[in-house]
N, C-alpha and C positions, 0 to 999 in steps of 0.2 A: 608343541603347545606354545602359544604366543607368549605366555607367562615367563618362558625360558629365553625370550629374545633379549637383545640388548635394550635397556630401558631408554626412555625418551632422552635423558641427558646424554647418553652415548650418541644417539642419532644427532642431537643438536651439536655435537662437537663436529660432525662432518660439515656443518654449515657455519662454523666458527669464523670470525674475521681474522683469527690467528692461524697462519699457515701451519705452524708447528703442531697445533692442536688438531687441525684437519688431517695432516700426515699421520699423526699417532692414531687418530680414530680409524683411519683407512687401513693401517697396518693391523689394528685390533680386529677390524672387520674381516680381513683376509683369513686370519686364523679362525674366527668364529664360523664363517660360511664354509671353510673347507672341511670342517668336522661335523656340520649340522646334517642330520639324516634327512629331514623334511622341513618345510616351512608352510605356514598357511598364508593365504593371499593378503590379508591385512598386515601381516608382519612384513612381507616383502614390499608392500607398498609404502610402508613407513620407512623402511630402509632406503627405498629408492627417492623418497622425498629427501632424505638426508644427502644421498649421493647427488641428486639434482642440484641441490644447493651448494654442495662441495664444488661442483663444476661452475656454478654461478659466481662463487666468490673467488675463483681463480683469475689472476691477472696475467697479462702479457702472452703473446702468442706461443712462444716455446714452452713455457711451463704449462699452458692450457692444453697443448697438443700432447705433452708427456702424460698429463693427468688423464686425458681421454684414453690414451693407450694403457695406462695403468688400470683404469676403471674396466675397460674391455677385457683385460687379462683375468679378471675375476670369474669370467665364464669358464675358463680353463681349469680352475682350482675347485669348482663345484663338483660335488657328487653328481653323476650323470642324471639322476632322477630329478635333481633341482634345476637343470639348466633351462627347461621350458617354462616352468613357473617363474623363474628369475627374469627370463626374456619377456614373459608375458607382463610382468610388473614393469619392466623397462619401457616397453612400448606404450603401456597404458599411462605411464607417467609423462612420457614425451608428448603423447596426444593431449592429455589434460593441461600441460604446462605451456604448450606451444604458443598460444595466443598472448602469453604474458612475457615472452622473450623479446627483448627490445633489440633494435638494429645493431647496437654495439656489441651484444652478446650473441647474436645469431650464428655467427661463423663458428664459434667454438662448439656450439650444440650441433650444427650440421656435421662437424668433424666427429663429435662424439657418436652420433648416429652412424656414420660411416664406419667407425671402428666397431661398434656393436654389431652391425649387419656382418661385417667381416668375421668377427669372433664367433658368431653363431654358425656361419658356414665352416669355419676352420675346425669347430668342434666335431662336426659330422664328418668333414674331410679326413681328419686324423683317425677316424674310425672306418675309413674307406667306404662311407655311406651305407654301412650295413644296418644301422639302427633305423630302418625304414618306418617303423611305427612311431618312433620318437620324432623322426623328421616330418612325418605327416602331421604330428601335433604342433610342431613349430611352424609349419606352413599354414596351419589353420590359424595360428596367432597372427601371422602377416596378413592372411586374408580377412580376418575379423577386426584387426585394429589398424595398422598403417595403411593397408590397401582396401579396407572396407569400402565398397563402391557406393553406398547409399547413406551411411550414418553421418548425421550433421554434427556429430561430436568429433569427427576426424577432420582437422584443417586440410584443405587442399595443398597447402604449402608442404605438409608432411608427405602427402601422396606423391607430389612432384619430386621431392628430394629422394624418396625411396626408389622411385622409377629411374631417376637419374643415376644412382650408384649401383643399381641391381646387377647389371652385367659386368661393370667395373670390379666389383668385389668377388663375383663368380670367377672372374679371370684370375684374380689373385690367388685363389685356392687351387687353381689348375694351371699355373702360368706356363708350365712346360708341357702341358697336354698329356700328362702321365696317368692321370685318373679319368675314369669315365663318369662324368658328372650325370646325375639323374635329371637331365635337362628338362624333360617334360613335367616332372614332378615339381622342380624348382620354379618353373615359369607358370605353374597353375594359378597362383594368386594373381599374378599379372594379367593372364588372359581372362580370368573371371572379372577383374576390374574393367578390362576393356569392353566386355560383353555387358556388364551391369550398370556401369556408371551412366548417370543421366546427364553428365557434364561432357560437352564435346571436347573441350581442350584437354580433359583428362583422358578421353579415348584416344586423341591424337598423340598424347605423350606415351600412351601404351604402345601405339603403332610404332613410334620412334624406337622404343626399347626393343620391340619384338624384330625390328628391321636390322638390329646391330649385326655386323658381318661376322662377329665372333661366334654367334649362334650357329651360323652356316658352317663354320670350321668344325665346332663341336659335333654337330649333327653328321658331318662328313665322315666321322670316324665309323659310323654305323649305317651309312647309306650312300647311294650313288649321287652325283652332282644333281641330276634331275629330281631325285627324291628330297634333296636338301632344299632345292628352290620351291618345290611344291609345298614343303612343310612351312617354310617362311611365309609364302603367299597365303596359305590357309590361315596362319596366325593373324596375318595382317587383315585378311578379310573378315575374320571373326571379331576382331577388335574394333 
């Protein structure tokens, strides 16, 4: 029930100009979300409003980067059933607030997005990608929010950034090539964006993502060199 959520003063502490108050609020939030069985969407959006401004108020590169990592670690302490709703609220907040982020603050939010993209992949990788239904739900979030091909509510800058980091963060969860990533599933939202986007520059960015040579290496574990090249060319043609 939303009535059980931290009240507005708690959320406001996350956006306080006092770093000690923000740190204390974040620590309280860790405890709260680790024990909460479920959330409704409105509650998560309110929490993310506070977390967004917690990042907004953070100064200097090193503390900003540490805060981004700390915020991303929240994903790992959530009960599994709350991960996708939490990520949905994150992406919805980023899309909504993007146009209001000024140039001086943009880098820290780009880093936050990178950390959250990695955190979600790490959540599934630690479970050896067994939670396919849950993974499918999260990929649908990517397809309908940051990589939505047609919605005017999604800034192209967000689309470009997600495309730019997509394979990099996949690489980090399988740096030693010890796990078999569900490559085609993970690339689904990217391919759909390439097919459906009305913007040529976005379609070209999709092609650049799909041409990444690391995708050839991953696919090579399951196919011949000729099949690898055929797969990459087919992705390129469809995008």
